C-alpha positions as CSV (number, residue, x, y, z in Angstrom):
1,X,0.1,0.3,0.1
2,X,1.4,3.6,-0.3
3,X,1.1,5.9,2.4
4,X,1.0,9.9,1.5
5,X,1.8,12.2,4.4
6,X,1.9,15.6,3.4
7,X,3.9,18.3,5.3
8,X,1.2,20.6,7.7
9,X,0.9,23.5,6.1
10,X,3.0,26.3,7.4
11,X,2.6,30.1,7.7
12,X,3.9,33.7,9.2
13,X,1.8,35.2,11.8
14,X,0.7,38.6,10.0
15,X,1.6,40.3,13.6
16,X,4.2,39.3,14.8
17,X,5.9,36.9,12.3
18,X,6.3,34.0,13.5
19,X,5.2,30.7,12.4
20,X,2.2,29.0,12.8
21,X,-0.1,26.5,11.5
22,X,-2.9,27.5,9.0
23,X,-6.9,28.4,10.5
24,X,-5.0,28.3,14.5
25,X,-4.2,31.0,17.0
26,X,-1.1,32.4,16.9
27,X,1.3,30.6,19.7
28,X,3.3,34.1,20.0
29,X,1.5,36.7,21.0
30,X,-1.9,35.4,20.2
31,X,-4.2,36.8,17.6
32,X,-5.9,35.1,14.7
33,X,-7.1,37.0,11.2
34,X,-6.0,40.4,12.9
35,X,-8.2,40.3,15.8
36,X,-7.0,39.5,19.5
37,X,-7.8,35.8,20.3
38,X,-5.8,35.4,23.9
39,X,-5.2,38.1,25.7
40,X,-0.5,37.3,26.5
41,X,0.2,40.5,27.7
42,X,-0.3,39.6,31.2
43,X,0.9,35.7,31.2
44,X,4.8,34.5,32.4
């Protein structure tokens, strides 16, 4: 049988530029589609 493995679709976050999976919240800045989804300013 043939097992095809696909690479994950990684793009740069438009806000901070860090690599992030498509359709996911950025782990560095917490933005998704130009909006703040997770407030990372008060987290340590």
